[in-house]
C-alpha positions as CSV (number, residue, x, y, z in Angstrom):
1,M,0.0,0.0,0.0
2,S,1.5,3.3,-1.0
3,M,2.0,6.3,1.3
4,E,-0.5,8.3,-0.8
5,T,-3.2,5.7,-0.2
6,V,-2.5,5.7,3.6
7,L,-2.8,9.5,3.7
8,A,-5.9,9.5,1.6
9,R,-7.6,7.0,4.0
10,G,-6.5,9.1,7.0
11,R,-8.1,12.2,5.5
12,L,-11.4,10.3,5.0
13,H,-11.7,10.0,8.8
14,E,-10.7,13.6,9.5
15,V,-13.2,16.0,11.0
16,S,-12.9,19.5,9.6
17,P,-12.1,22.3,12.0
18,R,-15.3,24.1,11.2
19,R,-17.4,21.0,11.8
20,Y,-15.6,20.4,15.1
21,A,-16.2,24.0,16.2
22,Q,-19.9,23.4,15.7
23,L,-19.8,20.1,17.6
24,S,-18.0,21.5,20.6
25,A,-20.4,24.5,20.7
26,G,-23.3,22.0,20.7
27,S,-21.7,20.1,23.5
28,A,-21.3,23.2,25.6
29,L,-25.0,24.2,24.9
30,S,-26.2,20.8,26.0
31,L,-24.2,21.1,29.2
32,Y,-25.8,24.5,29.8
33,L,-29.2,23.0,29.4
34,I,-28.6,20.1,31.8
35,V,-27.7,22.7,34.5
36,I,-31.1,24.2,34.1
37,T,-33.0,20.9,34.1
38,G,-31.0,19.8,37.1
39,A,-31.9,22.9,39.0
40,A,-35.5,22.4,38.1
41,V,-35.4,19.0,39.7
42,R,-34.2,20.5,43.0
43,L,-36.5,23.6,42.9
44,T,-39.7,21.7,42.2
45,G,-39.0,19.2,45.0
46,S,-38.5,16.3,42.6
47,G,-35.0,15.1,43.8
48,L,-36.3,11.8,45.4
49,A,-39.3,11.3,43.1
50,C,-37.5,8.4,41.3
51,E,-36.5,5.6,43.7
52,S,-34.3,3.7,41.3
53,W,-31.6,4.3,38.6
54,P,-31.4,4.4,35.6
55,G,-35.1,3.5,35.6
56,C,-37.4,5.6,37.8
57,Q,-39.2,2.9,39.8
58,E,-38.3,-0.6,40.9
59,G,-39.6,-2.9,38.2
60,A,-40.6,0.0,35.9
61,F,-38.2,2.0,33.8
62,F,-40.6,4.9,33.1
63,P,-42.1,7.0,35.9
64,A,-45.7,6.6,37.1
65,A,-48.1,9.4,36.5
66,G,-47.0,12.4,38.6
67,T,-45.2,15.8,38.1
68,H,-42.3,15.2,40.4
69,S,-41.3,11.8,38.9
70,S,-41.7,13.2,35.4
71,V,-39.4,16.1,36.1
72,E,-36.7,13.9,37.6
73,F,-36.9,11.3,34.8
74,G,-37.0,14.0,32.2
75,N,-33.7,15.4,33.6
76,R,-32.2,11.9,33.2
77,V,-33.3,11.8,29.6
78,V,-31.9,15.2,28.8
79,A,-28.6,14.1,30.4
80,L,-28.1,11.6,27.6
81,F,-27.5,14.5,25.1
82,P,-24.5,16.0,26.8
83,I,-23.1,12.5,27.4
84,L,-23.3,11.6,23.7
85,L,-22.2,15.0,22.5
86,S,-19.2,15.2,24.8
87,L,-18.2,11.7,23.8
88,A,-18.5,12.6,20.1
89,A,-16.4,15.8,20.8
90,W,-13.7,13.7,22.5
91,I,-13.5,11.2,19.6
92,A,-13.6,13.9,17.0
93,A,-11.0,16.0,18.7
94,R,-8.4,13.3,17.9
95,R,-9.3,13.6,14.2
96,T,-9.4,17.3,13.9
97,P,-6.4,18.8,12.1
98,G,-4.8,21.7,13.9
99,L,-6.5,21.2,17.3
100,P,-3.7,21.3,19.9
101,R,-3.1,18.4,22.3
102,L,-4.5,20.6,25.1
103,G,-7.8,20.6,23.2
104,V,-7.8,16.8,22.9
105,W,-7.2,16.4,26.7
106,L,-9.8,19.0,27.5
107,A,-12.4,17.1,25.4
108,A,-11.5,13.9,27.3
109,L,-11.9,15.7,30.7
110,V,-15.2,17.2,29.7
111,F,-16.6,13.8,28.7
112,L,-15.3,12.1,31.9
113,G,-16.7,14.9,34.0
114,T,-20.1,14.5,32.2
115,I,-20.2,10.8,32.7
116,A,-19.2,11.1,36.3
117,Q,-22.4,13.0,37.0
118,A,-24.4,9.8,36.7
119,P,-22.9,7.9,39.6
120,L,-22.6,11.1,41.6
121,G,-26.3,11.7,41.1
122,L,-27.1,8.2,42.2
123,L,-25.0,8.6,45.3
124,T,-26.8,11.9,46.0
125,I,-30.2,10.1,45.9
126,R,-28.9,7.3,48.1
127,L,-27.8,9.9,50.7
128,D,-31.2,11.5,50.7
129,L,-30.1,14.7,49.0
130,H,-27.5,15.7,51.6
131,P,-26.7,19.3,50.9
132,L,-23.0,18.7,50.4
133,M,-23.7,16.0,47.8
134,V,-26.2,18.2,46.0
135,M,-23.7,21.1,46.0
136,T,-21.0,18.8,44.7
137,H,-23.3,17.5,41.9
138,F,-24.2,21.0,40.9
139,L,-20.7,22.5,41.0
140,L,-19.3,19.6,38.9
141,A,-21.9,20.6,36.3
142,F,-20.6,24.1,36.3
143,L,-17.0,22.9,36.2
144,V,-17.7,20.7,33.2
145,L,-19.6,23.5,31.5
146,G,-16.6,25.8,31.9
147,G,-14.3,23.2,30.3
148,A,-16.7,22.8,27.4
149,V,-16.8,26.5,26.8
150,V,-12.9,26.7,26.8
151,L,-12.9,23.8,24.3
152,A,-15.5,25.6,22.1
153,V,-13.4,28.8,22.0
154,E,-10.3,26.8,21.2
155,A,-12.1,25.0,18.4
156,W,-13.4,28.3,17.1
157,G,-9.9,29.7,16.9
158,N,-8.7,26.5,15.2
159,A,-11.4,26.8,12.6
160,R,-11.4,30.6,12.0
161,G,-7.8,31.4,12.8
162,R,-6.1,32.8,15.9
163,T,-4.4,36.1,16.4
164,P,-2.0,37.3,19.1
165,S,-3.9,38.6,22.1
166,P,-4.7,42.3,21.6
167,V,-4.6,43.1,25.3
168,S,-1.6,43.4,27.6
169,P,-0.4,40.7,30.0
170,L,-1.8,42.7,32.9
171,V,-5.3,42.6,31.4
172,R,-5.0,38.9,30.8
173,R,-4.0,38.3,34.4
174,L,-6.9,40.5,35.5
175,G,-9.1,38.2,33.4
176,L,-7.9,35.2,35.4
177,L,-8.8,37.1,38.6
178,L,-12.2,37.8,37.0
179,A,-12.7,34.1,36.3
180,F,-11.7,33.2,39.9
181,A,-14.2,35.8,41.3
182,C,-16.9,34.3,39.1
183,G,-16.1,30.8,40.5
184,V,-16.4,32.1,44.0
185,L,-19.7,33.7,43.0
186,V,-21.0,30.4,41.7
187,V,-19.9,28.5,44.9
188,T,-21.5,31.1,47.2
189,G,-24.7,31.1,45.1
190,T,-24.9,27.3,45.4
191,L,-24.4,27.6,49.2
192,S,-27.3,30.1,49.3
193,T,-29.5,27.6,47.4
194,A,-28.5,24.8,49.8
195,S,-29.5,27.0,52.7
196,G,-32.8,28.2,51.2
197,P,-36.4,27.0,51.1
198,H,-35.9,24.6,48.2
199,P,-34.2,21.5,49.6
200,G,-34.9,19.3,46.6
201,D,-37.8,17.1,47.9
202,S,-41.2,17.6,49.3
203,A,-40.1,16.1,52.6
204,E,-37.9,17.9,55.1
205,I,-34.3,17.9,54.0
206,E,-31.4,19.0,56.0
207,R,-30.2,22.6,55.2
208,F,-26.5,23.3,54.9
209,W,-26.3,26.8,56.6
210,N,-28.3,29.8,57.7
211,L,-29.9,31.5,54.7
212,L,-29.2,35.0,55.8
213,D,-25.5,34.3,56.4
214,A,-25.2,32.5,53.1
215,T,-26.9,35.4,51.3
216,W,-24.6,37.9,53.0
217,L,-21.6,36.0,51.7
218,H,-23.1,35.7,48.2
219,V,-23.7,39.5,48.0
220,R,-20.1,40.2,48.9
221,A,-18.9,37.7,46.3
222,T,-21.1,39.5,43.8
223,A,-19.5,42.8,44.7
224,A,-16.0,41.3,44.3
225,F,-16.9,39.9,40.9
226,G,-18.4,43.3,39.8
227,I,-15.4,45.2,40.9
228,S,-13.1,42.8,39.1
229,F,-15.1,43.0,35.9
230,L,-15.3,46.8,36.0
231,I,-11.5,47.0,36.2
232,V,-11.2,44.8,33.1
233,L,-13.9,46.8,31.3
234,V,-12.0,50.1,32.0
235,Y,-8.8,48.7,30.5
236,L,-10.7,47.3,27.4
237,T,-12.5,50.6,26.9
238,R,-9.3,52.6,27.0
239,A,-7.8,50.2,24.4
240,R,-11.0,50.0,22.3
241,E,-9.1,50.8,19.1
242,R,-7.3,47.6,19.1
243,V,-9.4,45.1,21.1
244,G,-12.1,44.7,18.5
245,L,-15.1,42.7,19.4
246,L,-13.7,41.7,22.7
247,L,-15.1,44.9,24.1
248,H,-18.6,43.9,22.8
249,G,-18.2,40.6,24.7
250,A,-17.4,42.6,27.8
251,F,-20.5,44.7,27.4
252,G,-22.5,41.6,26.8
253,L,-21.2,40.2,30.1
254,L,-22.1,43.5,31.8
255,G,-25.7,43.2,30.5
256,L,-26.0,39.6,31.9
257,L,-24.6,40.7,35.3
258,L,-27.1,43.6,35.6
259,V,-30.0,41.3,34.7
260,Q,-28.8,38.7,37.2
261,M,-28.5,41.3,40.0
262,A,-32.1,42.5,39.2
263,I,-33.5,39.0,39.3
264,G,-31.7,38.3,42.6
265,E,-33.2,41.3,44.2
266,I,-36.7,40.6,42.9
267,Q,-36.6,36.9,44.0
268,W,-35.4,37.9,47.5
269,R,-38.2,40.5,47.9
270,N,-40.8,37.9,46.8
271,Q,-39.7,35.1,49.2
272,L,-37.8,33.1,46.6
273,P,-40.5,31.5,44.4
274,W,-39.0,28.4,42.8
275,W,-39.6,29.5,39.2
276,L,-37.8,32.8,39.7
277,V,-34.9,31.0,41.4
278,L,-34.7,28.8,38.4
279,V,-34.4,31.9,36.1
280,H,-31.7,33.1,38.5
281,V,-29.8,29.8,38.2
282,S,-30.2,29.9,34.4
283,V,-28.7,33.3,34.1
284,A,-26.0,32.4,36.6
285,A,-24.9,29.5,34.3
286,A,-24.9,32.0,31.4
287,V,-22.8,34.4,33.4
288,W,-20.3,31.7,34.2
289,G,-20.1,30.3,30.7
290,W,-19.8,33.8,29.2
291,T,-17.0,34.8,31.7
292,V,-15.0,31.6,31.0
293,G,-15.4,32.1,27.3
294,F,-14.5,35.8,27.5
295,V,-11.4,35.2,29.6
296,T,-10.3,32.3,27.3
297,A,-10.6,34.7,24.4
298,L,-8.4,37.2,26.1
299,W,-5.6,34.6,26.2
300,R,-6.4,32.7,23.0
301,T,-8.1,35.2,20.7
302,P,-10.0,33.8,17.7
303,T,-9.4,36.1,14.7
304,P,-13.0,37.2,14.3
305,L,-13.0,38.7,17.8
306,A,-10.0,40.9,17.0
307,R,-11.9,42.6,14.2
308,H,-13.8,45.9,14.5
């Protein structure tokens, strides 16, 4: 067999960088959606509605009639999509020309983190929704989402070209501080939920902490994130002639942050209705994903973002 034949066969199994960018973006979107459906399980009190796994009831795979069991089982069905998409992204990463080794490893970690949610979810049920287990389950979902967003930005740069970062090393380091502050914001928000009136089941479930203290901590974390972001925004605004669409991304994050703060205040003044808390969690996941993607782009800038 000639070398030309071997190379031709290899190219048949290649995944184009543009197609891989679409796949990785789809994987990240599915992981965002599973955060929302997982939060819905907790906030509607459906966490223990299914007594078995992977089926819902002993001797019956599908749930019996009832809202709570349908919500919990529906979340399990939705979870299949990020598992399949992250697996496909991992396999395809090894066949995508130009994708660095870091991208391949990141795709593997995203898949492993996604698949780890299944046994972790089962353990959470077995421990009757202990707050620490529920928090771990939720925070892992955010961590995996962040990894998927980094992978999507990396894949976008591989498909559309990458340019040297238009911002200074100082701004890039401030971006890392911003990402850390956002992580603290997510953790304290999860702590507030674990201390609030939505324990995850209709029965009485142990709370993790006092709600007022948890909220006090979360508000301070919000302030720290806001200050970190404003510092980065000032630097980008002063360098707007060369940062291109990165500045637009910063203003998009500002808009999300303002919406999130408004929702947080409204839900607190209305005794935390579950549906409004769900909206708050959904926007929180968007803020986290946007922040991670924005900071990644500061370091590894796709060419389209450097244009005006």
